[in-house]
C-alpha positions in Angstrom: 31.6 -142.3 -13.5 34.0 -145.5 -13.5 35.3 -147.5 -16.4 36.1 -151.1 -16.1 39.4 -152.0 -18.0 38.5 -155.0 -19.9 42.0 -156.0 -20.4 45.3 -154.9 -18.7 48.4 -153.9 -20.9 50.4 -156.6 -19.5 47.7 -159.2 -20.4 47.2 -157.8 -23.9 51.0 -158.2 -24.5 51.0 -161.8 -23.4 47.8 -162.6 -25.7 49.5 -160.8 -28.8 52.5 -163.1 -28.3 50.4 -166.2 -28.0 48.4 -165.3 -30.9 51.5 -164.8 -33.0 52.7 -168.5 -32.4 49.3 -169.7 -33.4 49.8 -169.9 -37.1 47.0 -168.5 -39.1 44.7 -168.1 -36.2 42.6 -165.2 -36.4 43.8 -162.7 -33.5 40.6 -160.9 -32.9 38.4 -163.9 -32.6 41.0 -165.4 -30.5 40.9 -162.5 -28.0 37.1 -162.6 -27.8 36.8 -166.3 -27.3 39.5 -166.2 -24.8 37.5 -163.3 -22.8 34.3 -165.9 -22.9 36.5 -168.8 -21.7 38.3 -167.1 -18.7 35.8 -164.1 -18.2 36.2 -160.3 -18.4 38.3 -158.5 -17.4 41.3 -160.3 -18.7 44.2 -160.0 -16.4 47.5 -161.7 -15.6 46.1 -163.9 -12.8 43.5 -165.3 -14.9 46.1 -165.8 -18.0 48.2 -167.9 -15.6 45.4 -170.4 -15.2 44.8 -171.1 -18.8 45.5 -174.5 -19.9 46.4 -176.1 -23.0 42.9 -177.9 -22.8 41.7 -174.3 -23.0 43.3 -173.4 -26.0 42.2 -176.2 -27.9 38.7 -175.7 -27.0 39.1 -171.9 -28.0 40.8 -173.2 -31.4 37.8 -175.6 -31.9 35.5 -172.7 -32.9 34.6 -172.0 -36.4 36.1 -168.3 -35.8 39.4 -169.4 -34.7 39.9 -172.7 -36.1 43.2 -173.7 -37.8 43.4 -177.5 -38.3 47.2 -177.2 -38.8 48.0 -175.6 -35.3 50.2 -178.2 -33.6 50.6 -179.2 -30.0 54.0 -177.6 -29.6 52.6 -174.2 -30.8 49.8 -174.4 -28.4 52.0 -175.2 -25.4 54.1 -172.3 -26.3 51.2 -169.9 -26.6 50.1 -171.2 -23.1 53.6 -170.3 -21.7 53.2 -166.8 -23.4 49.8 -166.4 -21.7 51.4 -167.4 -18.2 54.2 -164.8 -18.9 56.8 -167.5 -19.0 59.2 -166.7 -21.7 62.4 -168.7 -23.0 64.3 -165.8 -24.4 67.8 -165.8 -25.9 69.6 -165.6 -22.5 68.6 -169.5 -22.2 70.5 -170.2 -25.4 74.4 -170.7 -26.0 75.9 -167.4 -27.5 76.2 -167.5 -31.4 80.0 -168.1 -32.3 81.7 -165.9 -34.8 81.7 -167.4 -38.5 83.3 -166.3 -41.5 83.0 -167.9 -45.1 85.4 -170.4 -45.6 86.2 -171.2 -41.8 84.5 -174.7 -42.1 85.3 -176.3 -45.6 82.7 -178.8 -46.8 80.0 -177.5 -44.4 76.4 -176.8 -44.7 74.4 -174.0 -43.4 71.2 -175.6 -41.4 68.1 -173.7 -40.0 66.2 -175.2 -36.9 62.6 -174.3 -36.4 62.7 -173.6 -32.7 60.0 -172.8 -29.9 62.3 -173.2 -26.8 66.0 -173.2 -26.0 68.2 -175.0 -28.6 65.4 -177.6 -29.2 64.1 -178.8 -32.6 60.3 -178.3 -31.6 58.8 -175.7 -33.8 56.4 -175.4 -36.7 57.7 -173.6 -39.7 54.9 -171.2 -39.8 54.8 -170.2 -36.3 58.0 -170.9 -34.5 59.4 -167.7 -32.7 62.9 -168.2 -34.1 65.2 -170.1 -36.4 68.7 -171.3 -34.9 71.2 -171.3 -37.5 73.9 -173.8 -37.6 76.9 -174.2 -39.6 77.4 -178.1 -39.8 80.7 -179.5 -41.1 82.6 -183.2 -40.6 84.3 -181.9 -37.6 82.3 -179.3 -36.1 78.8 -178.1 -35.2 78.9 -174.4 -34.8 75.6 -172.1 -33.8 76.2 -168.9 -35.7 73.1 -167.0 -35.3 69.6 -166.7 -33.7 66.8 -165.2 -36.2 63.5 -164.1 -34.5 60.6 -164.6 -37.1 58.9 -161.5 -35.5 59.7 -159.4 -38.6 57.7 -161.9 -40.9 54.6 -161.3 -38.8 53.2 -158.5 -41.2 54.0 -160.1 -44.3 51.4 -160.7 -47.0 52.7 -164.5 -47.4 54.2 -165.2 -44.1 55.6 -168.6 -45.3 57.6 -166.8 -48.4 58.9 -164.3 -45.7 60.1 -167.1 -43.4 61.6 -168.9 -46.2 63.2 -165.7 -47.3 64.6 -165.2 -43.6 66.8 -168.2 -43.9 67.2 -168.4 -47.9 71.1 -168.4 -47.2 70.5 -171.9 -45.6 70.4 -175.2 -47.6 68.5 -177.2 -45.3 65.5 -176.4 -42.6 64.7 -178.8 -39.9 61.1 -178.6 -38.6 59.1 -180.7 -36.2 56.1 -179.9 -38.6 55.6 -177.9 -41.8 52.4 -177.8 -44.1 52.5 -178.6 -47.8 52.2 -175.2 -49.1 54.9 -173.9 -46.7 57.3 -176.7 -47.8 56.4 -175.9 -51.3 57.6 -172.2 -50.8 60.9 -173.4 -48.9 61.9 -175.6 -51.9 61.3 -172.8 -54.2 63.6 -170.8 -52.2 66.3 -173.6 -52.6 65.9 -174.9 -49.0 65.2 -178.5 -48.3 62.9 -179.2 -45.6 63.5 -182.3 -43.0 60.6 -183.3 -40.8 61.5 -184.4 -37.2 58.0 -185.1 -35.8 59.7 -186.7 -32.7 61.7 -183.2 -32.0 64.5 -183.1 -29.3 67.6 -181.4 -29.0 68.7 -179.8 -32.3 72.2 -180.9 -31.8 71.1 -184.5 -31.8 69.5 -184.2 -35.3 72.6 -182.1 -36.6 75.0 -185.0 -35.2 73.0 -187.3 -37.3 73.2 -185.2 -40.2 76.9 -184.7 -39.7 77.6 -188.6 -39.5 76.6 -188.9 -43.3 78.3 -185.8 -44.6 81.2 -188.3 -45.7 78.8 -190.5 -47.6 75.6 -188.4 -48.3 72.6 -190.2 -49.4 71.3 -188.8 -53.0 69.2 -186.0 -51.6 71.9 -184.5 -49.5 74.6 -185.4 -52.2 72.8 -183.0 -54.5 72.8 -180.1 -51.9 76.5 -180.6 -51.4 77.2 -180.8 -55.3 78.8 -183.9 -54.9 78.1 -187.6 -56.3 76.1 -189.7 -53.9 78.2 -192.8 -52.5 75.3 -195.1 -53.1 75.5 -194.1 -56.8 79.3 -193.9 -57.3 79.6 -197.6 -56.3 77.4 -198.4 -59.6 79.6 -196.1 -61.5 82.8 -198.0 -60.4 81.1 -201.2 -61.2 80.5 -200.1 -64.8 84.0 -199.0 -65.2 85.4 -202.3 -64.1 
């Protein structure tokens, strides 16, 4: 008697990684639909041929659908299915940081799917890049995997807690309920739909630290430059 392997161990691992980045998608239904799409048995050779269009078709079914799954997450899921991994060795090594090293700085989390890019959805990015941003320096101090939040009853609350020492989180996208949970954890979400290199977004933030807009002044605990002008005028 012979048995047919429905899915290889390596393929199963790739699918698990892909399902993890597809926020709020039913993993069991995803595997079943993937099997229907590419045929059984599921192996590495078949997964290497899966496209973004295939995943979008799978997610259009009622069993797996999540309207908030973004293109960046779908592309990352496909890379996992292919076995292409952007692991931490492609990133700069975090630098040491101790409290007081960078006076007047902020701690900022960046939702990232690949390398040092701002290209992640808050609820599905595989990691947050943690930066200390000051007037004179932008320093990558930590890379935090979100894997530990996967089994949480409320993944968005768990992700907010993961970065609760940060005052700001940059994301390519974030849903309303997730944004509210971040705000309740005293983290200010900043959406950057265009994405791009994390450092570029952080350089823009750095450029306004000396004359912060009201929202940033509140985080820094200082008077907004725009408001201080009115105060000075009244005193005169």
